C-alpha positions in Angstrom: 11.4 -108.6 -118.2 9.4 -108.9 -115.0 6.2 -107.0 -114.5 6.6 -104.7 -111.4 4.0 -104.3 -108.8 2.9 -100.7 -108.2 1.5 -101.1 -104.8 1.1 -103.4 -101.8 -1.3 -106.2 -101.1 -4.8 -106.3 -102.2 -4.2 -103.8 -104.9 -6.6 -103.7 -107.9 -6.2 -102.2 -111.3 -8.8 -99.5 -111.4 -10.1 -98.4 -114.8 -7.6 -95.6 -115.1 -4.1 -95.0 -116.2 -1.6 -95.6 -113.4 2.2 -95.1 -114.0 3.9 -98.4 -113.5 7.2 -97.0 -112.0 7.6 -95.1 -108.8 10.2 -92.7 -107.6 11.2 -91.4 -104.1 10.6 -87.7 -103.7 12.3 -86.0 -100.8 10.4 -83.2 -99.1 11.3 -80.9 -96.2 9.4 -78.1 -94.6 7.8 -76.6 -91.6 4.4 -76.8 -89.9 3.1 -73.6 -88.3 0.0 -73.1 -86.1 -2.8 -70.5 -86.7 -0.7 -68.0 -84.7 2.3 -68.5 -87.0 4.3 -70.3 -84.3 6.1 -73.7 -84.9 4.0 -76.8 -84.1 6.0 -79.7 -82.5 4.7 -83.3 -82.7 2.6 -82.8 -85.7 2.3 -85.7 -88.2 2.9 -85.0 -91.9 2.1 -87.6 -94.6 0.9 -87.9 -98.2 -1.7 -90.5 -97.2 -3.7 -91.3 -94.1 -5.9 -94.4 -93.3 -8.5 -94.9 -90.7 -7.9 -98.1 -88.7 -11.0 -100.3 -89.2 -10.8 -101.8 -85.7 -10.0 -98.7 -83.5 -11.3 -95.9 -85.7 -8.0 -94.1 -85.2 -6.8 -92.1 -88.3 -3.1 -93.1 -88.9 -0.5 -91.6 -91.2 1.7 -93.7 -93.4 5.4 -93.2 -94.3 5.1 -90.1 -92.2 7.3 -87.6 -90.4 6.9 -85.9 -87.0 7.8 -82.3 -86.6 10.5 -81.3 -84.2 10.5 -78.5 -81.6 10.9 -75.9 -84.4 8.1 -77.4 -86.4 10.4 -78.8 -89.1 10.1 -82.1 -90.9 11.7 -84.3 -93.6 10.1 -87.2 -95.3 10.3 -89.4 -98.4 7.2 -89.8 -100.6 7.0 -92.8 -102.9 5.4 -91.2 -105.9 4.2 -92.6 -109.3 4.5 -89.5 -111.5 1.4 -87.9 -110.0 0.9 -84.6 -108.2 0.5 -85.1 -104.5 -0.4 -83.3 -101.3 1.0 -83.4 -97.8 -1.5 -83.3 -95.0 -0.5 -82.3 -91.5 -2.4 -82.8 -88.2 -1.3 -81.8 -84.8 -1.1 -84.4 -82.1 -4.7 -83.9 -80.7 -5.9 -83.8 -84.4 -7.7 -80.6 -83.7 -5.9 -78.6 -86.4 -4.8 -79.5 -89.9 -3.3 -78.1 -93.0 -2.3 -79.0 -96.6 0.4 -78.3 -99.1 0.1 -79.3 -102.8 3.2 -80.4 -104.8 3.9 -81.4 -108.3 5.2 -84.9 -109.2 8.8 -84.0 -108.5 8.1 -82.3 -105.2 9.7 -79.0 -104.3 13.3 -77.8 -104.1 12.2 -75.1 -101.6 11.0 -75.9 -98.1 7.3 -76.5 -97.8 5.3 -74.5 -95.3 2.0 -75.9 -94.0 -0.2 -73.5 -91.9 -2.6 -75.3 -89.6 -6.3 -74.2 -89.2 -9.2 -75.8 -87.3 -9.8 -79.3 -88.5 -13.3 -80.9 -89.2 -14.6 -84.4 -88.5 -16.7 -85.6 -91.4 -18.6 -88.8 -91.0 -21.6 -90.8 -92.3 -22.9 -94.2 -93.3 -23.8 -96.1 -96.5 -26.9 -97.9 -97.5 -28.2 -99.5 -100.7 -31.9 -99.0 -101.4 -31.7 -101.5 -104.3 -30.2 -104.2 -102.2 -32.4 -103.5 -99.2 -29.5 -103.9 -96.9 -26.2 -102.1 -96.1 -23.2 -103.2 -98.2 -21.1 -105.9 -96.5 -18.0 -103.9 -97.1 -17.4 -100.3 -98.0 -14.4 -98.0 -98.7 -14.2 -94.3 -99.1 -11.3 -92.2 -100.3 -11.2 -88.5 -99.8 -9.6 -86.6 -102.7 -8.6 -83.0 -102.8 -11.2 -81.1 -104.8 -10.4 -78.6 -107.5 -11.5 -75.6 -105.4 -9.9 -76.7 -102.2 -9.3 -74.0 -99.7 -5.6 -74.3 -98.9 -4.1 -73.0 -95.6 -1.7 -70.4 -97.0 0.4 -67.9 -95.1 -1.7 -64.7 -94.7 -0.4 -61.8 -96.6 2.0 -63.9 -98.7 2.9 -62.2 -102.0 2.9 -65.7 -103.6 -0.6 -66.4 -102.4 -2.4 -65.8 -105.7 0.2 -67.6 -107.9 0.5 -70.5 -105.5 -3.3 -70.9 -105.3 -3.5 -70.9 -109.1 -0.8 -73.5 -109.4 -2.3 -75.7 -106.7 -5.7 -75.5 -108.4 -4.2 -76.4 -111.7 -2.4 -79.4 -110.1 -5.5 -80.7 -108.4 -7.7 -80.4 -111.5 -5.1 -82.3 -113.6 -5.4 -85.4 -111.3 -7.3 -86.4 -108.2 -5.1 -86.2 -105.1 -5.9 -88.9 -102.6 -5.6 -87.9 -98.9 -7.4 -90.3 -96.6 -9.0 -93.8 -96.9 -11.6 -95.5 -94.6 -12.7 -99.1 -95.2 -15.4 -100.6 -93.1 -17.4 -103.7 -92.4 -20.1 -101.6 -90.8 -20.9 -99.4 -93.8 -19.7 -96.2 -92.1 -16.9 -93.8 -92.2 -15.3 -91.0 -90.1 -12.3 -88.9 -90.9 -10.6 -85.7 -89.8 -9.5 -83.2 -92.4 -8.4 -79.6 -92.7 -11.1 -77.1 -93.8 -11.5 -77.1 -97.6 -13.3 -78.5 -100.5 -13.1 -82.3 -101.2 -14.4 -85.1 -103.2 -15.6 -88.4 -101.5 -15.1 -91.4 -103.7 -17.2 -94.2 -102.1 -17.7 -97.8 -103.2 -18.0 -101.3 -101.8 -19.0 -104.9 -102.1 -22.2 -105.5 -104.2 -22.6 -101.7 -104.9 -21.5 -99.2 -107.5 -19.3 -96.3 -106.5 -20.4 -92.7 -106.2 -18.6 -89.4 -105.8 -19.8 -86.6 -103.6 -18.4 -83.1 -103.2 -18.2 -81.7 -99.7 -17.1 -78.4 -98.2 -15.6 -78.4 -94.7 -15.8 -75.1 -92.8 -14.3 -74.1 -89.5 -17.6 -73.0 -88.1 -18.9 -76.6 -88.5 -16.3 -78.8 -86.7 -18.5 -81.9 -86.9 -20.2 -82.6 -90.3 -22.6 -85.5 -90.5 -23.4 -86.5 -94.1 -26.1 -88.9 -93.0 -26.8 -92.0 -95.1 -25.3 -92.1 -98.6 -27.1 -94.4 -101.1 -24.9 -96.7 -103.2 -26.7 -98.4 -106.1 -26.4 -102.2 -106.5 -24.0 -103.7 -109.0 -25.2 -105.9 -111.9 -23.4 -108.8 -110.2 -25.3 -108.2 -106.9 -28.6 -108.0 -108.6 -28.0 -111.3 -110.3 -26.9 -113.3 -107.3 -28.7 -116.6 -107.2 -29.8 -116.1 -110.8 -28.4 -116.8 -114.3 -25.9 -114.0 -115.1 -26.1 -111.8 -118.2 -25.0 -113.3 -121.5 -21.4 -112.5 -122.6 -20.2 -111.2 -125.9 -17.1 -113.0 -127.3 -14.9 -111.7 -130.1 -12.7 -114.8 -130.1 -11.9 -117.8 -128.0 -8.9 -120.1 -127.3 -9.0 -123.6 -125.8 -12.7 -123.7 -126.4 -15.2 -122.9 -129.2 -16.0 -119.3 -129.9 -19.7 -119.7 -129.3 -19.3 -121.1 -125.8 -21.8 -120.1 -123.1 -22.1 -120.7 -119.4 -24.8 -123.2 -120.1 -22.0 -125.4 -121.6 -20.6 -125.8 -118.1 -23.7 -126.9 -116.2 -22.6 -129.4 -113.5 -19.3 -127.6 -112.8 -18.2 -124.8 -110.6 -16.9 -122.0 -112.9 -14.6 -119.2 -112.0 -14.8 -116.4 -114.6 -11.7 -114.1 -114.2 -11.9 -110.7 -115.9 -8.4 -109.4 -116.6 -6.2 -107.5 -119.0 -2.6 -107.8 -120.1 -1.9 -104.3 -118.8 -2.9 -105.1 -115.2 -0.1 -106.2 -112.9 -2.3 -107.8 -110.3 -4.2 -109.6 -113.0 -1.2 -111.4 -114.5 0.1 -112.2 -111.1 -3.2 -113.8 -110.1 -3.3 -115.8 -113.4 0.0 -117.3 -112.5 -1.6 -118.6 -109.4 -4.6 -119.9 -111.4 -2.3 -121.8 -113.6 -0.8 -123.5 -110.5 -4.3 -124.2 -109.2 -5.4 -125.7 -112.5 -2.4 -128.1 -112.5 -2.9 -129.0 -108.8 -6.5 -130.0 -109.4 -6.0 -131.8 -112.7 -7.8 -134.8 -111.4 -10.9 -132.8 -110.6 -11.4 -131.0 -113.9 -14.8 -132.7 -114.2 -15.9 -130.6 -111.3 -14.7 -127.1 -112.2 -13.5 -124.8 -114.9 -11.6 -121.5 -115.0 -12.3 -119.0 -117.7 -9.9 -116.1 -118.4 -12.0 -113.3 -119.8 -9.7 -110.7 -121.3 -11.1 -107.2 -121.7 -11.6 -105.4 -125.0 -8.2 -103.6 -125.0 -6.8 -106.0 -127.6 -8.3 -106.7 -131.1 -7.2 -110.3 -131.3 -5.1 -113.0 -129.8 -2.0 -112.0 -131.8 -2.0 -108.7 -130.1 -2.6 -110.2 -126.7 0.2 -112.7 -127.1 2.6 -110.0 -128.2 1.8 -108.0 -125.1 2.4 -110.9 -122.8 5.8 -112.1 -124.0 7.6 -110.8 -120.9 4.8 -111.8 -118.6 4.8 -115.4 -119.9 8.6 -115.7 -119.5 8.9 -114.4 -116.0 5.6 -114.5 -114.0 4.1 -117.5 -115.8 7.4 -119.3 -115.9 7.2 -119.9 -119.7 3.7 -121.5 -119.4 0.6 -120.7 -121.5 -2.7 -120.2 -119.9 -4.1 -123.8 -119.9 -7.8 -123.0 -119.5 -10.3 -121.3 -121.8 -9.5 -117.7 -122.8 -12.2 -115.4 -124.1 -11.7 -112.1 -125.7 -14.3 -109.4 -125.0 -15.8 -107.7 -128.0 -14.3 -104.2 -128.4 -16.4 -101.3 -127.3 -14.9 -98.3 -125.7 -11.9 -98.8 -123.4 -12.7 -102.2 -121.9 -15.3 -104.0 -124.0 -18.9 -105.0 -124.3 -19.1 -107.7 -121.6 -17.1 -105.7 -119.1 -19.7 -103.0 -119.5 -22.6 -105.4 -119.3 -21.3 -106.9 -116.1 -20.4 -103.4 -114.8 -16.8 -104.4 -114.0 -14.9 -101.5 -112.4 -11.7 -103.1 -111.2 -9.3 -105.7 -112.4 -8.9 -108.5 -111.6 -12.5 -109.3 -110.8 -13.4 -113.0 -110.4 -17.0 -114.3 -110.4 -18.1 -117.8 -109.2 -20.9 -119.6 -111.0 -22.5 -122.7 -109.3 -23.1 -126.0 -111.0 -26.8 -125.0 -111.7 -25.5 -122.0 -113.7 -26.4 -119.3 -111.1 -24.1 -116.5 -110.1 -22.7 -116.9 -106.6 -21.0 -113.5 -106.7 -17.5 -112.1 -106.6 -15.1 -114.8 -105.5 -11.5 -115.9 -105.4 -9.4 -119.1 -105.8 -9.7 -120.0 -102.1 -13.5 -120.1 -102.2 -13.4 -122.3 -105.4 -10.8 -124.6 -103.6 -13.3 -125.3 -100.8 -15.7 -126.7 -103.4 -13.2 -129.4 -104.6 -11.7 -132.5 -102.9 -8.6 -131.6 -100.8 -5.1 -132.2 -102.1 -2.6 -134.1 -99.9 -0.5 -131.7 -97.9 2.9 -132.9 -99.2 1.7 -132.3 -102.8 0.3 -128.9 -101.9 3.6 -127.8 -100.3 5.7 -128.9 -103.2 3.5 -126.9 -105.7 3.1 -123.9 -103.4 6.9 -123.4 -103.0 7.3 -123.0 -106.7 4.2 -120.9 -107.2 4.6 -117.2 -107.9 3.7 -114.7 -105.1 3.5 -111.0 -105.8 3.9 -108.6 -102.9 5.2 -105.2 -101.8 6.9 -105.1 -98.4 9.0 -102.6 -96.5 10.4 -103.5 -93.1 7.4 -105.7 -92.2 7.2 -107.6 -88.9 8.3 -111.2 -89.3 5.2 -112.8 -88.0 3.0 -110.5 -90.1 5.0 -111.2 -93.2 4.8 -115.0 -92.7 1.1 -114.6 -92.3 0.8 -112.7 -95.6 3.0 -115.3 -97.4 0.8 -118.0 -96.1 -2.3 -116.3 -97.5 -0.8 -115.4 -100.8 0.9 -118.8 -101.2 -2.3 -120.6 -100.2 -0.4 -122.9 -97.8 -0.4 -123.0 -94.0 2.8 -121.5 -92.7 3.4 -121.4 -88.9 6.2 -120.1 -86.7 7.5 -122.6 -84.2 7.6 -120.5 -81.1 10.1 -122.8 -79.2 12.5 -123.0 -82.1 12.4 -119.2 -82.6 13.1 -118.7 -78.9 16.1 -121.1 -79.1 17.4 -119.1 -82.1 16.9 -115.8 -80.2 14.4 -114.5 -82.7 11.6 -112.2 -81.8 8.5 -113.0 -84.0 7.7 -109.3 -84.1 11.1 -108.3 -85.3 11.0 -106.2 -88.5 12.4 -107.9 -91.6 15.0 -105.5 -93.0 13.7 -105.9 -96.6 12.2 -103.5 -99.1 10.9 -105.4 -102.1 8.0 -105.1 -104.5 7.6 -107.8 -107.1 6.9 -111.4 -107.9 9.1 -114.3 -106.7 8.4 -117.9 -106.0 7.2 -118.6 -102.5 10.5 -120.5 -102.0 12.6 -117.4 -102.8 10.3 -115.2 -100.7 10.8 -117.5 -97.6 14.6 -117.7 -98.1 15.1 -113.9 -98.4 12.8 -113.3 -95.5 14.2 -116.0 -93.1 17.9 -116.1 -93.9 18.7 -112.9 -91.9 17.3 -114.6 -88.8 19.0 -118.0 -89.3 15.6 -119.6 -89.9 14.2 -121.9 -92.6 10.9 -123.4 -93.7 10.4 -127.1 -93.2 7.6 -129.3 -94.5 5.2 -130.6 -91.8 2.0 -132.6 -91.7 -0.1 -129.4 -91.6 1.9 -127.2 -93.8 5.3 -125.3 -93.6 6.9 -124.7 -90.2 9.4 -122.0 -89.6 12.3 -123.3 -87.4 15.9 -122.6 -86.7 18.0 -123.3 -89.8 20.0 -126.6 -89.9 21.5 -125.9 -93.3 23.9 -123.2 -94.4 22.1 -121.0 -97.0 25.3 -121.1 -99.1 24.9 -124.9 -99.5 21.2 -124.9 -100.4 20.4 -126.4 -103.8 18.4 -124.0 -105.9 15.2 -125.2 -107.6 14.9 -125.5 -111.3 12.9 -122.3 -111.5 15.5 -120.4 -109.4 18.3 -121.6 -111.7 16.4 -120.4 -114.7 15.8 -117.0 -113.2 19.4 -116.7 -112.2 20.5 -117.4 -115.8 18.1 -114.7 -117.0 19.5 -112.2 -114.5 23.1 -113.0 -115.5 22.2 -112.2 -119.1 20.6 -109.0 -118.1 23.7 -107.9 -116.1 25.9 -108.6 -119.1 24.0 -106.1 -121.3 25.4 -102.6 -121.8 24.0 -99.8 -119.6 24.6 -96.2 -118.9 24.0 -94.3 -115.7 25.2 -91.3 -113.7 24.7 -90.8 -109.9 25.7 -87.9 -107.7 25.4 -88.6 -104.0 22.6 -91.1 -104.6 21.6 -93.3 -101.7 21.8 -97.1 -102.0 18.1 -97.2 -101.8 17.8 -94.8 -104.7 20.3 -96.9 -106.7 18.2 -100.0 -106.2 15.0 -98.2 -107.2 16.6 -96.8 -110.3 17.8 -100.1 -111.6 14.6 -101.8 -110.9 12.9 -99.1 -113.0 15.4 -99.5 -115.8 15.6 -103.3 -115.9 12.1 -104.4 -114.6 13.9 -106.9 -112.4 14.2 -107.3 -108.7 17.1 -105.6 -106.9 17.5 -105.6 -103.1 19.9 -104.6 -100.4 21.1 -107.8 -98.6 18.7 -108.1 -95.6 21.3 -110.0 -93.6 23.8 -107.3 -94.1 21.2 -104.6 -93.3 20.3 -106.5 -90.1 23.9 -106.5 -88.9 24.4 -102.8 -90.0 27.0 -103.8 -92.6 24.8 -102.0 -95.2 23.1 -98.7 -94.6 20.4 -97.9 -97.2 21.1 -94.2 -96.7 24.8 -94.5 -97.6 25.6 -92.5 -100.8 27.5 -93.3 -103.9 28.6 -91.3 -106.9 29.8 -92.5 -110.3 28.8 -92.9 -113.9 29.1 -95.4 -116.8 28.4 -95.4 -120.5 27.5 -98.5 -122.5 29.4 -100.8 -120.1 28.1 -104.2 -118.9 25.6 -103.4 -116.1 27.0 -105.9 -113.6 30.6 -104.7 -114.0 29.7 -101.0 -114.0 27.5 -101.4 -110.9 30.2 -103.3 -109.2 32.6 -100.5 -109.7 30.0 -98.0 -108.4 29.6 -100.0 -105.2 33.3 -100.8 -104.6 34.1 -97.6 -102.6 31.6 -98.8 -100.0 33.1 -102.3 -99.9 30.0 -103.7 -101.5 29.4 -106.1 -104.4 26.7 -107.4 -106.6 25.5 -111.0 -106.6 22.7 -112.9 -108.3 20.7 -114.8 -105.7 18.2 -117.1 -107.4 15.4 -114.8 -108.6 16.8 -111.4 -107.6 20.0 -109.2 -107.8 21.4 -108.4 -104.4 23.8 -105.7 -103.2 25.8 -107.3 -100.4 29.0 -106.8 -98.3 
């Protein structure tokens, strides 16, 4: 079973419970102005983000209202209550609607009112300087003033329901990260909670009330206390408390590693990004086997398990799929249990997982780090060897119709190998580097499989070069490509999964919804063939109806797809619906 990824790049497992599976919620409604008239050209979305470079507040997976103020959109939801925020084109008026996890069968009405610009900056008195990076999320507060239709008979009951929903779980509306320790956002009037945090600082929460009579609210400087890690930079870090150890003695201390660079990775079996990152650390450890006298990696598991037996039992599926059957080869330490996450996690003030800390050869804490920084401390590996290992390394991503050049850049970063587009070759193949890849996929695949599924629709392939991988016009028919050992093993696992009995019932479900359903049920990767999508042979919005009870999944799903002239195939590490 493959551990799914709940979000896109850079995602961290915060110290909270986040449902692992998402569902698409369809919402339709209407946006009205303060005068009750339809508002055309308004943007409606469940989440907004301020562009770090331009300062422009942008909506994501949004909808734009038509001349009658109406909109339709799909919200990818993870079992949480959510809100829709609407802003008119000039961003002078805004409004909110709060919905439960399943959305609303009835059309949603959002009434706009004057919007407020709220802004401020961050400082850290303990550090003596501004944090190098900050982020702030605005959550809907429990007493938020919602823009409701005046005189509505449902006003009181709707407000009570909305308040209950908001109090049950924070509803995130807007985010603003910054390298300048500042923020500026536009929001409808109401009551909100600011959740601010950053590099080297501990987070803080602040309640704010936005009123129409104050269209510009300056919160001034908000102090963010320094983290334990930041206060120990350049110094010996706090001692850890170990309940048990594997591949090393239980009483190990950082002093035992003097003379080496040490990457201490705090993780938990329950954290998707953690186990994905550990897959990369296994690869890294193997790649640099000749330099083990210069570095060490320590996997520090939080206190959510009582012993290694429990940890191993929780990691059976992860080891088989993400770690490709391998054990963690480096020292593993179990934190002593205390509360939800353990004694050492509390001592180090760890608030997100994974968190990796780098210790220098003198035993002093460098700070939060990652595998790329450690790699720079070690002798370089020959490029041919790097490419070979990178192609079989696991890469966890979430993508949805991403531009080709941007996606290649992301794969290069995540695969830790240079990947460049050959401009002349792409031009000869008639491929626009900015063309969107018709692919929606969230999960972990080898870099090899990622490149194949991304490049095949454009007739491109990745070739090994002196400075990394180069994307050129394909010289080989994908059908004649020999799968790698890992791809063959994954294909066998998927065939076994498709042979197992399954039951389902669909009524006018879109192909996109079918894919999402079976990903949720099987924990494996299902996609709509990007090549067929590119040539319009597959429409993700096409609908199917049908049911099956305790029949082999592959056969039953094939029957469901047959009316659309589609079939199911196993392609290396994923299951693909194709023409």
